[in-house]
C-alpha positions in Angstrom: -71.7 64.4 68.3 -72.5 66.9 71.0 -68.8 67.9 71.4 -68.4 68.5 67.7 -71.6 70.6 67.5 -70.5 72.7 70.5 -67.2 73.3 68.7 -68.9 74.1 65.4 -71.3 76.6 67.2 -68.3 78.3 68.8 -66.4 78.5 65.5 -69.4 80.3 63.9 -69.8 82.7 66.8 -66.1 83.6 66.9 -66.5 85.1 63.5 -69.9 86.8 64.1 -70.4 90.5 64.8 -74.2 90.7 64.6 -75.9 88.0 66.7 -79.6 87.5 67.5 -81.0 85.0 69.9 -84.6 83.8 69.6 -85.9 82.0 72.6 -89.0 80.0 73.5 -90.6 78.2 76.3 -88.0 75.4 76.5 -85.4 77.9 78.0 -87.8 78.7 80.9 -88.8 75.0 81.2 -85.3 74.3 82.4 -85.9 76.6 85.3 -89.1 74.8 86.2 -91.6 77.0 84.3 -94.5 75.0 82.8 -94.8 75.3 79.1 -98.6 74.6 78.9 -98.1 72.7 75.7 -98.6 69.0 74.9 -99.7 67.0 78.0 -99.5 70.1 80.2 -101.9 72.2 78.1 -104.9 72.1 80.5 -105.7 74.2 83.5 -108.6 73.2 85.8 -109.7 70.8 83.0 -109.9 73.4 80.3 -107.5 74.0 77.4 -105.2 76.9 78.1 -106.2 78.3 74.6 -109.7 78.9 76.0 -108.5 80.7 79.1 -105.7 82.8 77.6 -107.9 84.5 75.1 -110.0 87.7 74.8 -113.2 85.5 74.8 -112.2 83.7 78.0 -111.3 86.9 79.7 -114.6 88.7 79.1 -116.5 85.5 79.8 -114.9 85.1 83.2 -112.1 87.6 84.1 -111.7 86.4 87.6 -111.0 82.8 86.4 -108.5 84.1 83.9 -106.8 86.2 86.5 -106.6 83.2 88.9 -104.7 81.4 86.2 -102.2 84.2 85.8 -102.0 84.7 89.6 -100.9 81.0 89.8 -98.3 81.5 87.1 -97.0 84.7 88.7 -96.7 83.0 92.1 -94.9 80.1 90.5 -92.4 82.5 88.9 -91.4 83.9 92.3 -90.1 80.4 93.1 -87.9 80.0 90.1 -84.6 81.5 89.0 -82.8 82.1 85.7 -80.7 79.1 84.6 -77.3 79.0 82.9 -78.8 79.5 79.5 -80.4 82.7 80.6 -77.2 83.9 82.2 -75.0 82.9 79.2 -77.2 84.8 76.8 -77.1 87.8 79.1 -73.3 87.7 79.0 -73.3 87.6 75.2 -74.8 91.1 75.0 -71.3 92.3 76.0 -69.4 89.9 73.9 -70.7 90.8 70.4 -70.6 94.2 68.8 -74.3 93.8 68.1 -76.6 91.5 70.0 -80.4 91.3 70.3 -82.5 88.9 72.4 -86.0 88.2 71.1 -88.2 86.0 73.3 -91.6 84.4 73.1 -91.6 84.0 76.9 -93.5 86.4 79.2 -91.8 85.5 82.5 -89.0 88.1 82.6 -86.3 85.5 83.4 -84.0 86.9 80.7 -84.2 90.3 82.4 -83.6 88.7 85.8 -80.4 87.2 84.4 -79.2 90.6 83.3 -80.4 90.8 79.7 -81.3 94.4 78.6 -83.6 95.7 75.9 -85.3 92.3 75.5 -87.8 92.1 72.7 -90.8 90.4 74.2 -93.0 89.2 71.3 -95.7 88.0 73.6 -95.6 90.7 76.2 -94.9 90.3 79.9 -96.8 88.6 82.7 -95.7 91.4 85.1 -97.3 94.1 83.0 -101.0 94.9 83.7 -103.0 96.8 81.0 -106.4 98.4 81.2 -108.8 96.9 78.6 -110.5 100.2 78.3 -108.0 103.1 78.2 -104.9 100.8 77.6 -102.9 102.4 80.5 -100.1 100.0 81.4 -98.3 99.4 84.7 -95.7 97.0 85.9 -96.8 95.2 89.1 -95.0 92.3 90.7 -97.3 92.1 93.6 -98.4 88.5 94.3 -101.2 88.1 95.1 -102.9 91.2 93.7 -105.1 92.8 96.3 -108.2 92.7 93.9 -109.2 90.1 91.4 -109.9 91.2 88.8 -108.0 94.5 89.1 -109.4 97.8 87.9 -107.7 100.8 86.4 -107.1 103.7 88.8 -107.6 106.2 85.9 -110.9 105.0 84.3 -112.0 102.2 86.5 -111.9 99.8 83.5 -111.1 96.2 83.8 -107.4 95.4 83.8 -105.9 92.4 82.0 -102.5 90.7 81.9 -100.1 92.5 79.5 -99.5 89.4 77.4 -100.5 88.5 73.9 -103.4 86.0 74.0 -104.4 83.3 71.5 -106.1 85.1 68.6 -104.3 88.4 69.2 -101.7 90.1 67.0 -98.1 90.5 68.2 -97.1 94.1 69.0 -96.2 95.7 65.7 -93.2 97.8 66.9 -91.6 94.8 68.6 -92.1 92.5 65.6 -90.8 95.1 63.2 -87.6 95.5 65.3 -87.2 91.7 65.4 -87.6 91.3 61.7 -85.1 94.1 61.0 -82.6 92.5 63.4 -82.8 88.9 61.9 -82.5 90.3 58.4 -79.2 91.9 59.3 -77.7 89.4 61.6 -74.7 87.1 60.9 -76.0 84.4 63.3 -79.4 83.5 64.6 -79.4 81.4 67.8 -82.7 79.5 68.1 -83.0 78.4 71.7 -85.7 76.3 73.3 -88.5 76.8 70.8 -90.5 74.3 68.8 -90.8 76.9 66.0 -94.4 76.1 65.3 -96.1 79.4 66.6 -96.4 82.0 63.8 -95.7 84.7 63.0 -92.8 84.4 65.5 -91.4 81.3 64.0 -91.2 83.1 60.7 -88.2 85.0 62.1 -86.1 81.8 61.6 -87.1 81.6 57.9 -86.3 85.3 57.4 -82.8 84.9 58.9 -82.1 81.9 56.8 -83.3 83.6 53.6 -81.1 86.6 54.5 -78.0 84.5 54.7 -77.6 84.2 58.4 -76.1 81.0 59.9 -78.8 79.4 62.1 -77.7 77.6 65.3 -80.5 75.6 67.0 -80.2 74.6 70.7 -83.0 72.3 71.6 -83.3 68.8 73.0 -85.3 67.8 70.0 -85.4 69.0 66.4 -87.8 71.9 65.9 -90.1 72.3 63.0 -87.5 74.5 61.3 -84.4 72.4 62.2 -83.7 71.9 58.5 -82.7 75.6 58.3 -80.0 75.2 61.0 -76.4 74.7 60.1 -75.5 73.6 63.6 -77.7 71.6 65.9 -77.0 71.5 69.6 -79.2 68.6 70.9 -79.7 68.8 74.6 -80.6 71.3 77.4 -79.6 74.8 76.5 -78.5 75.4 80.1 -75.8 72.8 79.6 -74.8 73.4 76.0 -74.7 77.2 75.8 -72.2 77.6 78.7 -70.0 75.0 76.9 -70.1 77.1 73.8 -69.2 80.1 75.8 -66.0 78.5 77.2 -64.7 78.3 73.7 -65.2 81.9 72.9 -62.7 84.7 73.5 -63.2 86.9 76.6 -65.6 89.8 76.1 
């Protein structure tokens, strides 16, 4: 079944001109990045939803920053996997290619992907909660916890979208426009249960795109997929790539 699905995915992609990849935590999990969902959804005995939230931050900003400092330190020890690298190579293979991710770890960019649409922000961006000045800082550990803005002395926060916050409007608008116009939507490593991001799959399907899902298990929107690649994306996407013509 896997061989047939790989062939079917390659056949669809060979005819595609406008391709969008939509990735989730499962891609990074193959590199060793915790997903913080299911059994792993606790940190120091507290639900991650309580920590990664505006309420959690203003109640105890130092504790929230310790959580993110641990994540940032962990990311320094992991590398992009073959799924990240395959998707990066596909930006040169198709006339139009966009990568949209729910991940905040920057592994797609580390693999060579450009102009990535980060729906949930970036863990390497630090934003002032007062004046909203943003900066990219990969220093681990940070010299001060919590950090403060050099412009207004306001409390700085991780530049990620927390539980209860809205996705960045410009990024979401660009993602919606892309999935409406694409020939193929690759849904890779996501459970497709977090909205409004998961709604991108529904928009693509309604707009006539062929949906290819690459995930070990069926996602909540697997019924919209014409091709299902069941297994690790880091194994299956390179197999699909070998059946495509050279870029």
